[in-house]
N, CA, C and O atoms as a GROMACS GRO file, in nm:
protein
  544
    1UNK      N    1  -2.121   3.751  -5.097
    1UNK     CA    2  -2.097   3.716  -4.959
    1UNK      C    3  -2.068   3.845  -4.882
    1UNK      O    4  -1.985   3.926  -4.923
    2UNK      N    5  -2.137   3.861  -4.772
    2UNK     CA    6  -2.117   3.983  -4.694
    2UNK      C    7  -1.990   3.972  -4.610
    2UNK      O    8  -1.938   3.863  -4.586
    3UNK      N    9  -1.943   4.085  -4.568
    3UNK     CA   10  -1.820   4.090  -4.487
    3UNK      C   11  -1.840   4.017  -4.355
    3UNK      O   12  -1.749   3.950  -4.307
    4UNK      N   13  -1.960   4.029  -4.295
    4UNK     CA   14  -1.987   3.966  -4.167
    4UNK      C   15  -1.984   3.814  -4.178
    4UNK      O   16  -1.924   3.748  -4.094
    5UNK      N   17  -2.047   3.759  -4.280
    5UNK     CA   18  -2.048   3.613  -4.295
    5UNK      C   19  -1.908   3.560  -4.324
    5UNK      O   20  -1.873   3.450  -4.280
    6UNK      N   21  -1.829   3.637  -4.398
    6UNK     CA   22  -1.691   3.596  -4.424
    6UNK      C   23  -1.611   3.590  -4.293
    6UNK      O   24  -1.538   3.494  -4.270
    7UNK      N   25  -1.625   3.693  -4.209
    7UNK     CA   26  -1.554   3.695  -4.081
    7UNK      C   27  -1.604   3.584  -3.988
    7UNK      O   28  -1.525   3.523  -3.915
    8UNK      N   29  -1.733   3.558  -3.991
    8UNK     CA   30  -1.789   3.450  -3.908
    8UNK      C   31  -1.734   3.315  -3.952
    8UNK      O   32  -1.701   3.231  -3.869
    9UNK      N   33  -1.723   3.295  -4.083
    9UNK     CA   34  -1.670   3.169  -4.136
    9UNK      C   35  -1.522   3.153  -4.098
    9UNK      O   36  -1.480   3.045  -4.056
   10UNK      N   37  -1.446   3.259  -4.113
   10UNK     CA   38  -1.303   3.254  -4.079
   10UNK      C   39  -1.284   3.232  -3.929
   10UNK      O   40  -1.193   3.159  -3.888
   11UNK      N   41  -1.367   3.294  -3.848
   11UNK     CA   42  -1.360   3.275  -3.702
   11UNK      C   43  -1.394   3.132  -3.664
   11UNK      O   44  -1.331   3.075  -3.575
   12UNK      N   45  -1.493   3.074  -3.730
   12UNK     CA   46  -1.529   2.935  -3.702
   12UNK      C   47  -1.414   2.842  -3.738
   12UNK      O   48  -1.386   2.747  -3.665
   13UNK      N   49  -1.348   2.868  -3.849
   13UNK     CA   50  -1.232   2.787  -3.887
   13UNK      C   51  -1.122   2.798  -3.783
   13UNK      O   52  -1.061   2.698  -3.746
   14UNK      N   53  -1.098   2.918  -3.735
   14UNK     CA   54  -0.996   2.940  -3.633
   14UNK      C   55  -1.031   2.869  -3.502
   14UNK      O   56  -0.943   2.813  -3.436
   15UNK      N   57  -1.157   2.873  -3.463
   15UNK     CA   58  -1.199   2.803  -3.340
   15UNK      C   59  -1.181   2.653  -3.355
   15UNK      O   60  -1.132   2.588  -3.263
   16UNK      N   61  -1.219   2.598  -3.468
   16UNK     CA   62  -1.203   2.455  -3.491
   16UNK      C   63  -1.054   2.417  -3.495
   16UNK      O   64  -1.017   2.309  -3.448
   17UNK      N   65  -0.973   2.502  -3.549
   17UNK     CA   66  -0.829   2.476  -3.549
   17UNK      C   67  -0.773   2.480  -3.407
   17UNK      O   68  -0.686   2.401  -3.373
   18UNK      N   69  -0.823   2.572  -3.324
   18UNK     CA   70  -0.781   2.577  -3.185
   18UNK      C   71  -0.819   2.450  -3.110
   18UNK      O   72  -0.741   2.398  -3.030
   19UNK      N   73  -0.940   2.400  -3.135
   19UNK     CA   74  -0.984   2.274  -3.074
   19UNK      C   75  -0.895   2.160  -3.122
   19UNK      O   76  -0.862   2.070  -3.044
   20UNK      N   77  -0.856   2.163  -3.248
   20UNK     CA   78  -0.764   2.063  -3.301
   20UNK      C   79  -0.631   2.067  -3.226
   20UNK      O   80  -0.578   1.962  -3.190
   21UNK      N   81  -0.576   2.186  -3.201
   21UNK     CA   82  -0.451   2.198  -3.126
   21UNK      C   83  -0.465   2.142  -2.986
   21UNK      O   84  -0.373   2.077  -2.936
   22UNK      N   85  -0.579   2.167  -2.922
   22UNK     CA   86  -0.603   2.114  -2.788
   22UNK      C   87  -0.614   1.962  -2.791
   22UNK      O   88  -0.561   1.895  -2.702
   23UNK      N   89  -0.681   1.907  -2.890
   23UNK     CA   90  -0.691   1.762  -2.904
   23UNK      C   91  -0.554   1.699  -2.925
   23UNK      O   92  -0.524   1.594  -2.868
   24UNK      N   93  -0.472   1.763  -3.005
   24UNK     CA   94  -0.337   1.711  -3.029
   24UNK      C   95  -0.259   1.705  -2.898
   24UNK      O   96  -0.190   1.606  -2.871
   25UNK      N   97  -0.268   1.808  -2.816
   25UNK     CA   98  -0.198   1.811  -2.689
   25UNK      C   99  -0.250   1.707  -2.591
   25UNK      O  100  -0.171   1.642  -2.523
   26UNK      N  101  -0.381   1.692  -2.583
   26UNK     CA  102  -0.439   1.594  -2.491
   26UNK      C  103  -0.403   1.451  -2.528
   26UNK      O  104  -0.367   1.371  -2.441
   27UNK      N  105  -0.412   1.418  -2.655
   27UNK     CA  106  -0.377   1.282  -2.697
   27UNK      C  107  -0.228   1.256  -2.672
   27UNK      O  108  -0.192   1.146  -2.629
   28UNK      N  109  -0.144   1.353  -2.699
   28UNK     CA  110  -0.001   1.340  -2.672
   28UNK      C  111   0.024   1.316  -2.523
   28UNK      O  112   0.107   1.233  -2.487
   29UNK      N  113  -0.048   1.388  -2.438
   29UNK     CA  114  -0.030   1.370  -2.294
   29UNK      C  115  -0.082   1.235  -2.247
   29UNK      O  116  -0.023   1.175  -2.157
   30UNK      N  117  -0.191   1.185  -2.305
   30UNK     CA  118  -0.238   1.051  -2.270
   30UNK      C  119  -0.133   0.946  -2.304
   30UNK      O  120  -0.111   0.852  -2.227
   31UNK      N  121  -0.067   0.962  -2.417
   31UNK     CA  122   0.041   0.869  -2.452
   31UNK      C  123   0.157   0.881  -2.355
   31UNK      O  124   0.217   0.780  -2.318
   32UNK      N  125   0.191   1.002  -2.314
   32UNK     CA  126   0.298   1.022  -2.216
   32UNK      C  127   0.263   0.957  -2.082
   32UNK      O  128   0.349   0.896  -2.019
   33UNK      N  129   0.138   0.970  -2.038
   33UNK     CA  130   0.096   0.908  -1.913
   33UNK      C  131   0.108   0.756  -1.922
   33UNK      O  132   0.154   0.691  -1.828
   34UNK      N  133   0.065   0.701  -2.034
   34UNK     CA  134   0.072   0.556  -2.053
   34UNK      C  135   0.217   0.509  -2.050
   34UNK      O  136   0.248   0.407  -1.987
   35UNK      N  137   0.305   0.581  -2.116
   35UNK     CA  138   0.447   0.543  -2.119
   35UNK      C  139   0.512   0.553  -1.982
   35UNK      O  140   0.600   0.473  -1.949
   36UNK      N  141   0.469   0.649  -1.902
   36UNK     CA  142   0.526   0.662  -1.768
   36UNK      C  143   0.473   0.556  -1.672
   36UNK      O  144   0.543   0.516  -1.579
   37UNK      N  145   0.352   0.511  -1.694
   37UNK     CA  146   0.290   0.415  -1.602
   37UNK      C  147   0.324   0.270  -1.635
   37UNK      O  148   0.328   0.186  -1.545
   38UNK      N  149   0.349   0.241  -1.760
   38UNK     CA  150   0.376   0.104  -1.802
   38UNK      C  151   0.505   0.099  -1.880
   38UNK      O  152   0.538   0.191  -1.956
   39UNK      N  153   0.578  -0.008  -1.861
   39UNK     CA  154   0.703  -0.024  -1.937
   39UNK      C  155   0.668  -0.055  -2.083
   39UNK      O  156   0.588  -0.144  -2.111
   40UNK      N  157   0.731   0.017  -2.173
   40UNK     CA  158   0.706  -0.003  -2.315
   40UNK      C  159   0.839  -0.022  -2.386
   40UNK      O  160   0.935   0.052  -2.362
   41UNK      N  161   0.845  -0.121  -2.474
   41UNK     CA  162   0.967  -0.137  -2.553
   41UNK      C  163   0.960  -0.046  -2.675
   41UNK      O  164   0.858   0.019  -2.700
   42UNK      N  165   1.066  -0.044  -2.751
   42UNK     CA  166   1.074   0.050  -2.864
   42UNK      C  167   0.968   0.023  -2.970
   42UNK      O  168   0.922   0.117  -3.035
   43UNK      N  169   0.930  -0.102  -2.989
   43UNK     CA  170   0.829  -0.134  -3.091
   43UNK      C  171   0.694  -0.074  -3.051
   43UNK      O  172   0.625  -0.015  -3.134
   44UNK      N  173   0.658  -0.090  -2.924
   44UNK     CA  174   0.531  -0.034  -2.876
   44UNK      C  175   0.532   0.118  -2.885
   44UNK      O  176   0.433   0.179  -2.925
   45UNK      N  177   0.645   0.179  -2.848
   45UNK     CA  178   0.657   0.325  -2.858
   45UNK      C  179   0.643   0.371  -3.002
   45UNK      O  180   0.576   0.471  -3.030
   46UNK      N  181   0.705   0.299  -3.095
   46UNK     CA  182   0.695   0.335  -3.236
   46UNK      C  183   0.552   0.321  -3.286
   46UNK      O  184   0.504   0.404  -3.364
   47UNK      N  185   0.482   0.217  -3.242
   47UNK     CA  186   0.342   0.198  -3.283
   47UNK      C  187   0.255   0.310  -3.228
   47UNK      O  188   0.169   0.363  -3.298
   48UNK      N  189   0.278   0.346  -3.101
   48UNK     CA  190   0.201   0.456  -3.043
   48UNK      C  191   0.228   0.587  -3.115
   48UNK      O  192   0.136   0.666  -3.137
   49UNK      N  193   0.353   0.611  -3.153
   49UNK     CA  194   0.385   0.732  -3.228
   49UNK      C  195   0.316   0.734  -3.365
   49UNK      O  196   0.265   0.837  -3.408
   50UNK      N  197   0.315   0.619  -3.432
   50UNK     CA  198   0.245   0.611  -3.561
   50UNK      C  199   0.096   0.637  -3.545
   50UNK      O  200   0.035   0.707  -3.626
   51UNK      N  201   0.037   0.582  -3.440
   51UNK     CA  202  -0.104   0.605  -3.415
   51UNK      C  203  -0.129   0.753  -3.388
   51UNK      O  204  -0.226   0.810  -3.438
   52UNK      N  205  -0.042   0.816  -3.308
   52UNK     CA  206  -0.058   0.958  -3.277
   52UNK      C  207  -0.050   1.042  -3.403
   52UNK      O  208  -0.136   1.128  -3.426
   53UNK      N  209   0.051   1.020  -3.486
   53UNK     CA  210   0.065   1.102  -3.606
   53UNK      C  211  -0.043   1.072  -3.708
   53UNK      O  212  -0.081   1.159  -3.786
   54UNK      N  213  -0.093   0.948  -3.709
   54UNK     CA  214  -0.209   0.918  -3.792
   54UNK      C  215  -0.332   0.995  -3.746
   54UNK      O  216  -0.408   1.047  -3.827
   55UNK      N  217  -0.350   1.001  -3.614
   55UNK     CA  218  -0.461   1.079  -3.558
   55UNK      C  219  -0.448   1.226  -3.593
   55UNK      O  220  -0.545   1.289  -3.635
   56UNK      N  221  -0.328   1.281  -3.576
   56UNK     CA  222  -0.305   1.424  -3.606
   56UNK      C  223  -0.331   1.451  -3.754
   56UNK      O  224  -0.397   1.549  -3.789
   57UNK      N  225  -0.279   1.366  -3.841
   57UNK     CA  226  -0.301   1.385  -3.984
   57UNK      C  227  -0.447   1.377  -4.022
   57UNK      O  228  -0.497   1.458  -4.099
   58UNK      N  229  -0.517   1.276  -3.966
   58UNK     CA  230  -0.659   1.260  -3.996
   58UNK      C  231  -0.739   1.380  -3.948
   58UNK      O  232  -0.820   1.434  -4.022
   59UNK      N  233  -0.717   1.422  -3.823
   59UNK     CA  234  -0.793   1.533  -3.767
   59UNK      C  235  -0.764   1.664  -3.842
   59UNK      O  236  -0.855   1.743  -3.865
   60UNK      N  237  -0.638   1.685  -3.879
   60UNK     CA  238  -0.604   1.806  -3.955
   60UNK      C  239  -0.675   1.805  -4.090
   60UNK      O  240  -0.734   1.905  -4.130
   61UNK      N  241  -0.668   1.692  -4.158
   61UNK     CA  242  -0.737   1.681  -4.287
   61UNK      C  243  -0.887   1.701  -4.270
   61UNK      O  244  -0.950   1.771  -4.348
   62UNK      N  245  -0.944   1.640  -4.165
   62UNK     CA  246  -1.087   1.651  -4.142
   62UNK      C  247  -1.128   1.795  -4.116
   62UNK      O  248  -1.227   1.842  -4.173
   63UNK      N  249  -1.055   1.866  -4.032
   63UNK     CA  250  -1.088   2.006  -4.002
   63UNK      C  251  -1.076   2.091  -4.127
   63UNK      O  252  -1.164   2.171  -4.157
   64UNK      N  253  -0.967   2.075  -4.201
   64UNK     CA  254  -0.947   2.157  -4.321
   64UNK      C  255  -1.051   2.124  -4.429
   64UNK      O  256  -1.099   2.213  -4.498
   65UNK      N  257  -1.083   1.998  -4.443
   65UNK     CA  258  -1.180   1.958  -4.545
   65UNK      C  259  -1.321   2.001  -4.507
   65UNK      O  260  -1.396   2.050  -4.592
   66UNK      N  261  -1.356   1.982  -4.382
   66UNK     CA  262  -1.493   2.009  -4.339
   66UNK      C  263  -1.523   2.158  -4.327
   66UNK      O  264  -1.627   2.205  -4.372
   67UNK      N  265  -1.431   2.232  -4.267
   67UNK     CA  266  -1.463   2.370  -4.232
   67UNK      C  267  -1.408   2.474  -4.329
   67UNK      O  268  -1.454   2.588  -4.330
   68UNK      N  269  -1.311   2.435  -4.412
   68UNK     CA  270  -1.261   2.534  -4.509
   68UNK      C  271  -1.263   2.479  -4.651
   68UNK      O  272  -1.187   2.523  -4.737
   69UNK      N  273  -1.349   2.382  -4.674
   69UNK     CA  274  -1.370   2.325  -4.808
   69UNK      C  275  -1.242   2.274  -4.871
   69UNK      O  276  -1.222   2.287  -4.992
   70UNK      N  277  -1.155   2.215  -4.791
   70UNK     CA  278  -1.033   2.155  -4.841
   70UNK      C  279  -0.919   2.251  -4.867
   70UNK      O  280  -0.813   2.210  -4.912
   71UNK      N  281  -0.940   2.379  -4.840
   71UNK     CA  282  -0.837   2.480  -4.862
   71UNK      C  283  -0.753   2.489  -4.735
   71UNK      O  284  -0.806   2.504  -4.625
   72UNK      N  285  -0.621   2.481  -4.751
   72UNK     CA  286  -0.532   2.493  -4.637
   72UNK      C  287  -0.520   2.640  -4.600
   72UNK      O  288  -0.468   2.721  -4.676
   73UNK      N  289  -0.569   2.673  -4.484
   73UNK     CA  290  -0.564   2.811  -4.435
   73UNK      C  291  -0.450   2.820  -4.335
   73UNK      O  292  -0.454   2.754  -4.231
   74UNK      N  293  -0.352   2.901  -4.365
   74UNK     CA  294  -0.233   2.909  -4.280
   74UNK      C  295  -0.264   2.967  -4.144
   74UNK      O  296  -0.199   2.931  -4.046
   75UNK      N  297  -0.361   3.055  -4.135
   75UNK     CA  298  -0.397   3.108  -4.004
   75UNK      C  299  -0.455   2.997  -3.916
   75UNK      O  300  -0.440   3.000  -3.794
   76UNK      N  301  -0.521   2.900  -3.978
   76UNK     CA  302  -0.575   2.787  -3.901
   76UNK      C  303  -0.462   2.698  -3.851
   76UNK      O  304  -0.464   2.652  -3.737
   77UNK      N  305  -0.364   2.674  -3.936
   77UNK     CA  306  -0.248   2.593  -3.895
   77UNK      C  307  -0.173   2.663  -3.782
   77UNK      O  308  -0.136   2.600  -3.683
   78UNK      N  309  -0.151   2.792  -3.797
   78UNK     CA  310  -0.082   2.868  -3.692
   78UNK      C  311  -0.166   2.875  -3.565
   78UNK      O  312  -0.111   2.874  -3.455
   79UNK      N  313  -0.296   2.881  -3.579
   79UNK     CA  314  -0.384   2.880  -3.462
   79UNK      C  315  -0.376   2.749  -3.386
   79UNK      O  316  -0.369   2.747  -3.263
   80UNK      N  317  -0.377   2.637  -3.460
   80UNK     CA  318  -0.366   2.506  -3.396
   80UNK      C  319  -0.232   2.491  -3.326
   80UNK      O  320  -0.226   2.441  -3.213
   81UNK      N  321  -0.125   2.533  -3.391
   81UNK     CA  322   0.008   2.524  -3.331
   81UNK      C  323   0.019   2.614  -3.209
   81UNK      O  324   0.081   2.577  -3.109
   82UNK      N  325  -0.041   2.733  -3.215
   82UNK     CA  326  -0.037   2.826  -3.102
   82UNK      C  327  -0.111   2.769  -2.982
   82UNK      O  328  -0.060   2.774  -2.870
   83UNK      N  329  -0.232   2.716  -3.004
   83UNK     CA  330  -0.309   2.659  -2.893
   83UNK      C  331  -0.237   2.537  -2.837
   83UNK      O  332  -0.235   2.516  -2.716
   84UNK      N  333  -0.178   2.456  -2.924
   84UNK     CA  334  -0.101   2.341  -2.878
   84UNK      C  335   0.015   2.387  -2.790
   84UNK      O  336   0.039   2.330  -2.684
   85UNK      N  337   0.087   2.490  -2.834
   85UNK     CA  338   0.199   2.541  -2.756
   85UNK      C  339   0.156   2.598  -2.622
   85UNK      O  340   0.222   2.576  -2.520
   86UNK      N  341   0.046   2.671  -2.620
   86UNK     CA  342  -0.005   2.727  -2.494
   86UNK      C  343  -0.045   2.615  -2.400
   86UNK      O  344  -0.014   2.619  -2.281
   87UNK      N  345  -0.115   2.515  -2.453
   87UNK     CA  346  -0.155   2.401  -2.369
   87UNK      C  347  -0.032   2.329  -2.312
   87UNK      O  348  -0.027   2.300  -2.192
   88UNK      N  349   0.066   2.301  -2.398
   88UNK     CA  350   0.185   2.230  -2.351
   88UNK      C  351   0.261   2.311  -2.248
   88UNK      O  352   0.316   2.254  -2.153
   89UNK      N  353   0.266   2.440  -2.264
   89UNK     CA  354   0.340   2.526  -2.171
   89UNK      C  355   0.268   2.543  -2.038
   89UNK      O  356   0.332   2.541  -1.932
   90UNK      N  357   0.136   2.559  -2.040
   90UNK     CA  358   0.063   2.593  -1.918
   90UNK      C  359   0.002   2.474  -1.844
   90UNK      O  360   0.003   2.471  -1.721
   91UNK      N  361  -0.051   2.378  -1.916
   91UNK     CA  362  -0.132   2.274  -1.852
   91UNK      C  363  -0.075   2.133  -1.861
   91UNK      O  364  -0.110   2.048  -1.779
   92UNK      N  365   0.011   2.106  -1.956
   92UNK     CA  366   0.053   1.970  -1.984
   92UNK      C  367   0.121   1.905  -1.863
   92UNK      O  368   0.092   1.790  -1.831
   93UNK      N  369   0.211   1.977  -1.798
   93UNK     CA  370   0.286   1.919  -1.687
   93UNK      C  371   0.191   1.873  -1.576
   93UNK      O  372   0.207   1.763  -1.522
   94UNK      N  373   0.093   1.956  -1.543
   94UNK     CA  374  -0.001   1.922  -1.437
   94UNK      C  375  -0.092   1.807  -1.478
   94UNK      O  376  -0.118   1.717  -1.399
   95UNK      N  377  -0.138   1.811  -1.601
   95UNK     CA  378  -0.227   1.706  -1.650
   95UNK      C  379  -0.156   1.571  -1.650
   95UNK      O  380  -0.214   1.471  -1.608
   96UNK      N  381  -0.032   1.568  -1.696
   96UNK     CA  382   0.044   1.442  -1.700
   96UNK      C  383   0.075   1.394  -1.558
   96UNK      O  384   0.066   1.274  -1.531
   97UNK      N  385   0.111   1.484  -1.468
   97UNK     CA  386   0.141   1.445  -1.331
   97UNK      C  387   0.020   1.383  -1.263
   97UNK      O  388   0.030   1.277  -1.202
   98UNK      N  389  -0.094   1.449  -1.272
   98UNK     CA  390  -0.216   1.397  -1.208
   98UNK      C  391  -0.259   1.268  -1.274
   98UNK      O  392  -0.297   1.173  -1.206
   99UNK      N  393  -0.255   1.262  -1.406
   99UNK     CA  394  -0.294   1.140  -1.477
   99UNK      C  395  -0.203   1.023  -1.447
   99UNK      O  396  -0.251   0.911  -1.431
  100UNK      N  397  -0.073   1.048  -1.438
  100UNK     CA  398   0.021   0.942  -1.404
  100UNK      C  399  -0.004   0.892  -1.262
  100UNK      O  400   0.002   0.772  -1.236
  101UNK      N  401  -0.032   0.984  -1.171
  101UNK     CA  402  -0.062   0.948  -1.033
  101UNK      C  403  -0.188   0.862  -1.027
  101UNK      O  404  -0.192   0.761  -0.956
  102UNK      N  405  -0.292   0.901  -1.101
  102UNK     CA  406  -0.416   0.823  -1.104
  102UNK      C  407  -0.394   0.684  -1.166
  102UNK      O  408  -0.445   0.585  -1.115
  103UNK      N  409  -0.317   0.679  -1.274
  103UNK     CA  410  -0.288   0.548  -1.335
  103UNK      C  411  -0.208   0.459  -1.242
  103UNK      O  412  -0.231   0.338  -1.238
  104UNK      N  413  -0.114   0.517  -1.167
  104UNK     CA  414  -0.036   0.439  -1.071
  104UNK      C  415  -0.128   0.385  -0.962
  104UNK      O  416  -0.111   0.271  -0.919
  105UNK      N  417  -0.224   0.465  -0.916
  105UNK     CA  418  -0.320   0.417  -0.816
  105UNK      C  419  -0.406   0.305  -0.869
  105UNK      O  420  -0.429   0.206  -0.799
  106UNK      N  421  -0.455   0.319  -0.991
  106UNK     CA  422  -0.536   0.214  -1.053
  106UNK      C  423  -0.453   0.087  -1.071
  106UNK      O  424  -0.500  -0.024  -1.047
  107UNK      N  425  -0.329   0.104  -1.114
  107UNK     CA  426  -0.239  -0.010  -1.134
  107UNK      C  427  -0.215  -0.081  -1.001
  107UNK      O  428  -0.212  -0.204  -0.997
  108UNK      N  429  -0.198  -0.006  -0.893
  108UNK     CA  430  -0.177  -0.064  -0.760
  108UNK      C  431  -0.301  -0.140  -0.714
  108UNK      O  432  -0.289  -0.250  -0.658
  109UNK      N  433  -0.419  -0.083  -0.735
  109UNK     CA  434  -0.543  -0.150  -0.695
  109UNK      C  435  -0.560  -0.280  -0.772
  109UNK      O  436  -0.598  -0.383  -0.715
  110UNK      N  437  -0.533  -0.277  -0.902
  110UNK     CA  438  -0.544  -0.398  -0.983
  110UNK      C  439  -0.444  -0.503  -0.937
  110UNK      O  440  -0.478  -0.621  -0.929
  111UNK      N  441  -0.322  -0.461  -0.907
  111UNK     CA  442  -0.219  -0.553  -0.860
  111UNK      C  443  -0.259  -0.617  -0.727
  111UNK      O  444  -0.240  -0.737  -0.708
  112UNK      N  445  -0.314  -0.538  -0.635
  112UNK     CA  446  -0.358  -0.592  -0.506
  112UNK      C  447  -0.475  -0.687  -0.524
  112UNK      O  448  -0.482  -0.791  -0.458
  113UNK      N  449  -0.567  -0.653  -0.613
  113UNK     CA  450  -0.678  -0.742  -0.642
  113UNK      C  451  -0.631  -0.874  -0.701
  113UNK      O  452  -0.684  -0.980  -0.669
  114UNK      N  453  -0.532  -0.866  -0.788
  114UNK     CA  454  -0.477  -0.987  -0.848
  114UNK      C  455  -0.411  -1.075  -0.741
  114UNK      O  456  -0.429  -1.197  -0.741
  115UNK      N  457  -0.334  -1.013  -0.650
  115UNK     CA  458  -0.272  -1.088  -0.542
  115UNK      C  459  -0.378  -1.154  -0.452
  115UNK      O  460  -0.364  -1.269  -0.413
  116UNK      N  461  -0.483  -1.078  -0.421
  116UNK     CA  462  -0.589  -1.131  -0.336
  116UNK      C  463  -0.656  -1.252  -0.402
  116UNK      O  464  -0.675  -1.355  -0.338
  117UNK      N  465  -0.691  -1.238  -0.530
  117UNK     CA  466  -0.756  -1.347  -0.601
  117UNK      C  467  -0.663  -1.467  -0.616
  117UNK      O  468  -0.707  -1.582  -0.605
  118UNK      N  469  -0.536  -1.441  -0.642
  118UNK     CA  470  -0.440  -1.550  -0.656
  118UNK      C  471  -0.425  -1.624  -0.524
  118UNK      O  472  -0.420  -1.746  -0.522
  119UNK      N  473  -0.417  -1.550  -0.414
  119UNK     CA  474  -0.403  -1.611  -0.282
  119UNK      C  475  -0.526  -1.696  -0.251
  119UNK      O  476  -0.513  -1.809  -0.203
  120UNK      N  477  -0.645  -1.644  -0.279
  120UNK     CA  478  -0.769  -1.720  -0.254
  120UNK      C  479  -0.775  -1.844  -0.342
  120UNK      O  480  -0.820  -1.949  -0.297
  121UNK      N  481  -0.732  -1.832  -0.465
  121UNK     CA  482  -0.733  -1.946  -0.556
  121UNK      C  483  -0.636  -2.053  -0.509
  121UNK      O  484  -0.668  -2.172  -0.513
  122UNK      N  485  -0.517  -2.012  -0.464
  122UNK     CA  486  -0.419  -2.109  -0.414
  122UNK      C  487  -0.472  -2.180  -0.291
  122UNK      O  488  -0.454  -2.301  -0.277
  123UNK      N  489  -0.536  -2.106  -0.202
  123UNK     CA  490  -0.594  -2.168  -0.082
  123UNK      C  491  -0.703  -2.266  -0.120
  123UNK      O  492  -0.714  -2.373  -0.060
  124UNK      N  493  -0.783  -2.231  -0.219
  124UNK     CA  494  -0.890  -2.321  -0.263
  124UNK      C  495  -0.831  -2.449  -0.321
  124UNK      O  496  -0.881  -2.558  -0.294
  125UNK      N  497  -0.727  -2.435  -0.400
  125UNK     CA  498  -0.664  -2.553  -0.461
  125UNK      C  499  -0.602  -2.640  -0.352
  125UNK      O  500  -0.614  -2.763  -0.357
  126UNK      N  501  -0.535  -2.578  -0.254
  126UNK     CA  502  -0.476  -2.655  -0.144
  126UNK      C  503  -0.585  -2.727  -0.066
  126UNK      O  504  -0.569  -2.844  -0.031
  127UNK      N  505  -0.694  -2.659  -0.038
  127UNK     CA  506  -0.805  -2.722   0.034
  127UNK      C  507  -0.864  -2.838  -0.047
  127UNK      O  508  -0.898  -2.941   0.010
  128UNK      N  509  -0.876  -2.821  -0.177
  128UNK     CA  510  -0.928  -2.929  -0.262
  128UNK      C  511  -0.833  -3.049  -0.260
  128UNK      O  512  -0.879  -3.163  -0.260
  129UNK      N  513  -0.703  -3.025  -0.259
  129UNK     CA  514  -0.607  -3.136  -0.253
  129UNK      C  515  -0.617  -3.209  -0.120
  129UNK      O  516  -0.610  -3.332  -0.117
  130UNK      N  517  -0.634  -3.136  -0.012
  130UNK     CA  518  -0.647  -3.199   0.119
  130UNK      C  519  -0.772  -3.284   0.125
  130UNK      O  520  -0.768  -3.395   0.177
  131UNK      N  521  -0.883  -3.233   0.072
  131UNK     CA  522  -1.009  -3.307   0.074
  131UNK      C  523  -0.997  -3.433  -0.011
  131UNK      O  524  -1.046  -3.539   0.027
  132UNK      N  525  -0.930  -3.421  -0.127
  132UNK     CA  526  -0.916  -3.539  -0.213
  132UNK      C  527  -0.825  -3.643  -0.149
  132UNK      O  528  -0.848  -3.762  -0.167
  133UNK      N  529  -0.721  -3.601  -0.074
  133UNK     CA  530  -0.633  -3.697  -0.006
  133UNK      C  531  -0.706  -3.765   0.108
  133UNK      O  532  -0.684  -3.883   0.132
  134UNK      N  533  -0.791  -3.693   0.178
  134UNK     CA  534  -0.869  -3.751   0.288
  134UNK      C  535  -0.967  -3.855   0.237
  134UNK      O  536  -0.993  -3.954   0.305
  135UNK      N  537  -1.020  -3.835   0.120
  135UNK     CA  538  -1.118  -3.930   0.063
  135UNK      C  539  -1.050  -4.058   0.016
  135UNK      O  540  -1.114  -4.163   0.008
  136UNK      N  541  -0.923  -4.050  -0.015
  136UNK     CA  542  -0.854  -4.168  -0.068
  136UNK      C  543  -0.826  -4.262   0.039
  136UNK      O  544  -0.768  -4.368   0.015
   0.00000   0.00000   0.00000
């Protein structure tokens, strides 16, 4: 194996580990946005945490198995943790704020649509009752 191909392989592992760190941060932030937008009890929070750590474990295993032939490379682990830390420090706050704002807007639109449909349905039922009383 030449020195160049070895460095290319190690660099590819490091890049994939960095993408893994970014994925871990994004999924964590999606869960944070969901928790801020909707009320969740402790059971739901625990289930979401289990799903998150299952995702992290699966993705870590997948990256290590696929790109480094199942060998745990510590530089890859440190690379993933470093990229995760950089993402959380620089971008996470803004991403969660904008995402929470968007989810609140969607939630408001859905709530208004539900009120509109409920109001129309109630009016239809009232009109049907009036028509049925007139026929009697």
